[in-house]
Biotite code that builds the C-alpha atoms (Angstrom):
import biotite.structure as struc

atoms = struc.array([
    struc.Atom([7.271, -14.270, -9.430], chain_id="A", res_id=1, res_name="LEU", atom_name="CA", element="C"),
    struc.Atom([9.405, -12.583, -6.520], chain_id="A", res_id=2, res_name="CYS", atom_name="CA", element="C"),
    struc.Atom([7.179, -10.322, -3.700], chain_id="A", res_id=3, res_name="PHE", atom_name="CA", element="C"),
    struc.Atom([7.670, -7.016, -5.548], chain_id="A", res_id=4, res_name="PRO", atom_name="CA", element="C"),
    struc.Atom([6.697, -8.414, -8.977], chain_id="A", res_id=5, res_name="GLN", atom_name="CA", element="C"),
    struc.Atom([3.545, -9.732, -7.486], chain_id="A", res_id=6, res_name="LYS", atom_name="CA", element="C"),
    struc.Atom([2.946, -6.501, -5.314], chain_id="A", res_id=7, res_name="LEU", atom_name="CA", element="C"),
    struc.Atom([3.158, -4.728, -8.611], chain_id="A", res_id=8, res_name="TRP", atom_name="CA", element="C"),
    struc.Atom([0.451, -7.190, -10.487], chain_id="A", res_id=9, res_name="LYS", atom_name="CA", element="C"),
    struc.Atom([-1.769, -6.215, -8.043], chain_id="A", res_id=10, res_name="ILE", atom_name="CA", element="C"),
    struc.Atom([-1.328, -2.788, -7.382], chain_id="A", res_id=11, res_name="VAL", atom_name="CA", element="C"),
    struc.Atom([-1.865, -2.446, -11.530], chain_id="A", res_id=12, res_name="GLU", atom_name="CA", element="C"),
    struc.Atom([-4.706, -4.684, -11.324], chain_id="A", res_id=13, res_name="SER", atom_name="CA", element="C"),
    struc.Atom([-8.491, -3.250, -11.077], chain_id="A", res_id=14, res_name="ASP", atom_name="CA", element="C"),
    struc.Atom([-9.332, -6.633, -9.354], chain_id="A", res_id=15, res_name="GLN", atom_name="CA", element="C"),
    struc.Atom([-8.579, -5.348, -6.248], chain_id="A", res_id=16, res_name="PHE", atom_name="CA", element="C"),
    struc.Atom([-9.911, -2.266, -4.111], chain_id="A", res_id=17, res_name="GLN", atom_name="CA", element="C"),
    struc.Atom([-7.777, -2.460, -0.893], chain_id="A", res_id=18, res_name="SER", atom_name="CA", element="C"),
    struc.Atom([-4.379, -1.546, -2.455], chain_id="A", res_id=19, res_name="ILE", atom_name="CA", element="C"),
    struc.Atom([-3.746, 1.265, -5.003], chain_id="A", res_id=20, res_name="TRP", atom_name="CA", element="C"),
    struc.Atom([-1.092, 3.947, -6.237], chain_id="A", res_id=21, res_name="TRP", atom_name="CA", element="C"),
    struc.Atom([-1.162, 6.901, -4.229], chain_id="A", res_id=22, res_name="SER", atom_name="CA", element="C"),
    struc.Atom([-1.174, 10.275, -5.779], chain_id="A", res_id=23, res_name="LYS", atom_name="CA", element="C"),
    struc.Atom([1.635, 10.553, -8.068], chain_id="A", res_id=24, res_name="GLY", atom_name="CA", element="C"),
    struc.Atom([2.341, 7.128, -8.123], chain_id="A", res_id=25, res_name="GLY", atom_name="CA", element="C"),
    struc.Atom([5.406, 7.017, -5.690], chain_id="A", res_id=26, res_name="LYS", atom_name="CA", element="C"),
    struc.Atom([3.558, 5.312, -3.025], chain_id="A", res_id=27, res_name="CYS", atom_name="CA", element="C"),
    struc.Atom([1.564, 2.176, -2.099], chain_id="A", res_id=28, res_name="VAL", atom_name="CA", element="C"),
    struc.Atom([-1.523, 3.106, -0.447], chain_id="A", res_id=29, res_name="ALA", atom_name="CA", element="C"),
    struc.Atom([-3.052, -0.102, 1.273], chain_id="A", res_id=30, res_name="ILE", atom_name="CA", element="C"),
    struc.Atom([-6.452, -0.082, 2.975], chain_id="A", res_id=31, res_name="ASN", atom_name="CA", element="C"),
    struc.Atom([-5.387, -2.830, 5.627], chain_id="A", res_id=32, res_name="GLU", atom_name="CA", element="C"),
    struc.Atom([-8.895, -4.003, 6.619], chain_id="A", res_id=33, res_name="GLU", atom_name="CA", element="C"),
    struc.Atom([-9.982, -4.938, 3.275], chain_id="A", res_id=34, res_name="LEU", atom_name="CA", element="C"),
    struc.Atom([-6.850, -6.149, 2.177], chain_id="A", res_id=35, res_name="PHE", atom_name="CA", element="C"),
    struc.Atom([-6.567, -8.988, 4.522], chain_id="A", res_id=36, res_name="LYS", atom_name="CA", element="C"),
    struc.Atom([-9.854, -9.813, 3.419], chain_id="A", res_id=37, res_name="GLU", atom_name="CA", element="C"),
    struc.Atom([-9.288, -9.308, -0.204], chain_id="A", res_id=38, res_name="GLU", atom_name="CA", element="C"),
    struc.Atom([-5.357, -10.466, -0.899], chain_id="A", res_id=39, res_name="VAL", atom_name="CA", element="C"),
    struc.Atom([-4.409, -12.284, 2.191], chain_id="A", res_id=40, res_name="LEU", atom_name="CA", element="C"),
    struc.Atom([-7.255, -13.835, 2.953], chain_id="A", res_id=41, res_name="GLY", atom_name="CA", element="C"),
    struc.Atom([-7.555, -15.637, -0.330], chain_id="A", res_id=42, res_name="ARG", atom_name="CA", element="C"),
    struc.Atom([-6.847, -19.238, -0.395], chain_id="A", res_id=43, res_name="GLY", atom_name="CA", element="C"),
    struc.Atom([-6.002, -22.057, -2.795], chain_id="A", res_id=44, res_name="GLY", atom_name="CA", element="C"),
    struc.Atom([-4.808, -21.503, -6.643], chain_id="A", res_id=45, res_name="PRO", atom_name="CA", element="C"),
    struc.Atom([-6.368, -18.293, -6.016], chain_id="A", res_id=46, res_name="LEU", atom_name="CA", element="C"),
    struc.Atom([-3.714, -16.974, -2.881], chain_id="A", res_id=47, res_name="ARG", atom_name="CA", element="C"),
    struc.Atom([-1.199, -14.417, -3.989], chain_id="A", res_id=48, res_name="VAL", atom_name="CA", element="C"),
    struc.Atom([1.448, -14.274, -1.236], chain_id="A", res_id=49, res_name="PHE", atom_name="CA", element="C"),
    struc.Atom([2.737, -17.209, 1.039], chain_id="A", res_id=50, res_name="THR", atom_name="CA", element="C"),
    struc.Atom([1.341, -15.419, 4.005], chain_id="A", res_id=51, res_name="THR", atom_name="CA", element="C"),
    struc.Atom([-2.197, -14.608, 5.442], chain_id="A", res_id=52, res_name="GLN", atom_name="CA", element="C"),
    struc.Atom([-0.772, -12.501, 8.164], chain_id="A", res_id=53, res_name="SER", atom_name="CA", element="C"),
    struc.Atom([-0.593, -8.661, 8.028], chain_id="A", res_id=54, res_name="MET", atom_name="CA", element="C"),
    struc.Atom([2.309, -8.832, 10.435], chain_id="A", res_id=55, res_name="LYS", atom_name="CA", element="C"),
    struc.Atom([4.313, -10.822, 7.926], chain_id="A", res_id=56, res_name="SER", atom_name="CA", element="C"),
    struc.Atom([3.206, -8.793, 4.830], chain_id="A", res_id=57, res_name="PHE", atom_name="CA", element="C"),
    struc.Atom([4.306, -5.838, 6.383], chain_id="A", res_id=58, res_name="ILE", atom_name="CA", element="C"),
    struc.Atom([7.774, -7.625, 7.522], chain_id="A", res_id=59, res_name="ARG", atom_name="CA", element="C"),
    struc.Atom([8.204, -8.787, 3.491], chain_id="A", res_id=60, res_name="GLN", atom_name="CA", element="C"),
    struc.Atom([7.893, -4.892, 2.888], chain_id="A", res_id=61, res_name="LEU", atom_name="CA", element="C"),
    struc.Atom([10.224, -3.755, 5.310], chain_id="A", res_id=62, res_name="ASN", atom_name="CA", element="C"),
    struc.Atom([12.581, -6.688, 3.984], chain_id="A", res_id=63, res_name="LEU", atom_name="CA", element="C"),
    struc.Atom([12.463, -5.497, 0.157], chain_id="A", res_id=64, res_name="TYR", atom_name="CA", element="C"),
    struc.Atom([13.248, -1.746, 1.481], chain_id="A", res_id=65, res_name="GLY", atom_name="CA", element="C"),
    struc.Atom([9.445, -0.141, 1.510], chain_id="A", res_id=66, res_name="PHE", atom_name="CA", element="C"),
    struc.Atom([9.286, 2.182, 4.302], chain_id="A", res_id=67, res_name="THR", atom_name="CA", element="C"),
    struc.Atom([6.065, 3.334, 6.260], chain_id="A", res_id=68, res_name="LYS", atom_name="CA", element="C"),
    struc.Atom([5.255, 7.143, 5.343], chain_id="A", res_id=69, res_name="MET", atom_name="CA", element="C"),
    struc.Atom([2.933, 9.267, 7.341], chain_id="A", res_id=70, res_name="GLN", atom_name="CA", element="C"),
    struc.Atom([-0.221, 10.652, 5.668], chain_id="A", res_id=71, res_name="ARG", atom_name="CA", element="C"),
    struc.Atom([0.248, 14.533, 5.479], chain_id="A", res_id=72, res_name="ASP", atom_name="CA", element="C"),
    struc.Atom([-2.891, 16.207, 5.828], chain_id="A", res_id=73, res_name="PHE", atom_name="CA", element="C"),
    struc.Atom([-2.738, 20.185, 5.433], chain_id="A", res_id=74, res_name="GLN", atom_name="CA", element="C"),
    struc.Atom([-4.697, 22.280, 8.134], chain_id="A", res_id=75, res_name="ARG", atom_name="CA", element="C"),
    struc.Atom([-7.475, 24.700, 7.257], chain_id="A", res_id=76, res_name="SER", atom_name="CA", element="C"),
    struc.Atom([-7.970, 27.752, 9.430], chain_id="A", res_id=77, res_name="ALA", atom_name="CA", element="C"),
    struc.Atom([-11.448, 27.741, 9.782], chain_id="A", res_id=78, res_name="SER", atom_name="CA", element="C"),
    struc.Atom([-13.146, 25.742, 12.373], chain_id="A", res_id=79, res_name="LEU", atom_name="CA", element="C"),
    struc.Atom([-15.843, 24.088, 10.128], chain_id="A", res_id=80, res_name="PRO", atom_name="CA", element="C"),
    struc.Atom([-13.133, 22.933, 7.565], chain_id="A", res_id=81, res_name="GLU", atom_name="CA", element="C"),
    struc.Atom([-10.662, 21.739, 10.255], chain_id="A", res_id=82, res_name="PHE", atom_name="CA", element="C"),
    struc.Atom([-13.449, 19.608, 11.544], chain_id="A", res_id=83, res_name="LEU", atom_name="CA", element="C"),
    struc.Atom([-14.411, 18.038, 8.193], chain_id="A", res_id=84, res_name="ALA", atom_name="CA", element="C"),
    struc.Atom([-10.593, 17.247, 7.519], chain_id="A", res_id=85, res_name="GLU", atom_name="CA", element="C"),
    struc.Atom([-10.397, 15.710, 10.651], chain_id="A", res_id=86, res_name="GLU", atom_name="CA", element="C"),
    struc.Atom([-13.505, 13.493, 9.699], chain_id="A", res_id=87, res_name="ALA", atom_name="CA", element="C"),
    struc.Atom([-11.848, 12.632, 6.473], chain_id="A", res_id=88, res_name="ALA", atom_name="CA", element="C"),
    struc.Atom([-8.188, 11.959, 8.158], chain_id="A", res_id=89, res_name="ALA", atom_name="CA", element="C"),
    struc.Atom([-9.787, 9.461, 10.523], chain_id="A", res_id=90, res_name="SER", atom_name="CA", element="C"),
    struc.Atom([-11.994, 7.844, 7.802], chain_id="A", res_id=91, res_name="ALA", atom_name="CA", element="C"),
    struc.Atom([-7.985, 7.181, 6.619], chain_id="A", res_id=92, res_name="HIS", atom_name="CA", element="C"),
    struc.Atom([-6.370, 6.101, 9.567], chain_id="A", res_id=93, res_name="SER", atom_name="CA", element="C"),
    struc.Atom([-6.881, 2.164, 8.694], chain_id="A", res_id=94, res_name="GLN", atom_name="CA", element="C"),
    struc.Atom([-4.736, 3.094, 5.324], chain_id="A", res_id=95, res_name="ILE", atom_name="CA", element="C"),
    struc.Atom([-1.125, 2.328, 5.087], chain_id="A", res_id=96, res_name="LEU", atom_name="CA", element="C"),
    struc.Atom([1.324, 3.964, 2.868], chain_id="A", res_id=97, res_name="TYR", atom_name="CA", element="C"),
    struc.Atom([4.714, 2.488, 1.965], chain_id="A", res_id=98, res_name="TYR", atom_name="CA", element="C"),
    struc.Atom([7.179, 3.830, 0.028], chain_id="A", res_id=99, res_name="TYR", atom_name="CA", element="C"),
    struc.Atom([10.418, 2.574, -1.883], chain_id="A", res_id=100, res_name="ASN", atom_name="CA", element="C"),
    struc.Atom([12.497, 4.676, -4.628], chain_id="A", res_id=101, res_name="PRO", atom_name="CA", element="C"),
    struc.Atom([12.439, 1.574, -6.890], chain_id="A", res_id=102, res_name="SER", atom_name="CA", element="C"),
    struc.Atom([8.608, 1.042, -6.608], chain_id="A", res_id=103, res_name="PHE", atom_name="CA", element="C"),
    struc.Atom([7.251, 3.804, -9.059], chain_id="A", res_id=104, res_name="ASN", atom_name="CA", element="C"),
    struc.Atom([4.243, 3.679, -10.980], chain_id="A", res_id=105, res_name="ARG", atom_name="CA", element="C"),
    struc.Atom([6.159, 5.940, -13.804], chain_id="A", res_id=106, res_name="GLU", atom_name="CA", element="C"),
    struc.Atom([9.358, 3.743, -14.131], chain_id="A", res_id=107, res_name="HIS", atom_name="CA", element="C"),
    struc.Atom([8.328, 0.014, -13.929], chain_id="A", res_id=108, res_name="PRO", atom_name="CA", element="C"),
    struc.Atom([11.987, -0.912, -15.333], chain_id="A", res_id=109, res_name="HIS", atom_name="CA", element="C"),
    struc.Atom([13.085, 0.287, -11.597], chain_id="A", res_id=110, res_name="LEU", atom_name="CA", element="C"),
    struc.Atom([11.268, -2.663, -9.923], chain_id="A", res_id=111, res_name="LEU", atom_name="CA", element="C"),
    struc.Atom([14.227, -4.881, -10.844], chain_id="A", res_id=112, res_name="GLU", atom_name="CA", element="C"),
    struc.Atom([16.358, -2.832, -8.400], chain_id="A", res_id=113, res_name="LYS", atom_name="CA", element="C"),
    struc.Atom([14.037, -3.875, -5.613], chain_id="A", res_id=114, res_name="CYS", atom_name="CA", element="C"),
    struc.Atom([16.179, -6.837, -3.903], chain_id="A", res_id=115, res_name="LYS", atom_name="CA", element="C"),
    struc.Atom([15.816, -8.312, -0.551], chain_id="A", res_id=116, res_name="ARG", atom_name="CA", element="C"),
    struc.Atom([18.149, -6.918, 1.734], chain_id="A", res_id=117, res_name="ARG", atom_name="CA", element="C"),
])
């Protein structure tokens, strides 16, 4: 399988807690620390990707046209709500979001358009 197919397979799998579809299925969400351990840390026949480096994995995403998205939090007017949202946002700081128009949960047929640049 090529990189986008492997990525699709692990995002769709219940086996991994570190990578999932974002709400709406248009982006891939990755918990960086857990992903390094759970996916990139696998060896031998259980290995998913050829690399064990997060930097190399992200380079692959970029080569296949994925772009990093910023998590957009709507801010509340009241101070207690704002502080609660800030705490939630910092808890999400390790989560990376990547978008590719041809990598969409609702349209698996577009996967074949994910080509290496």
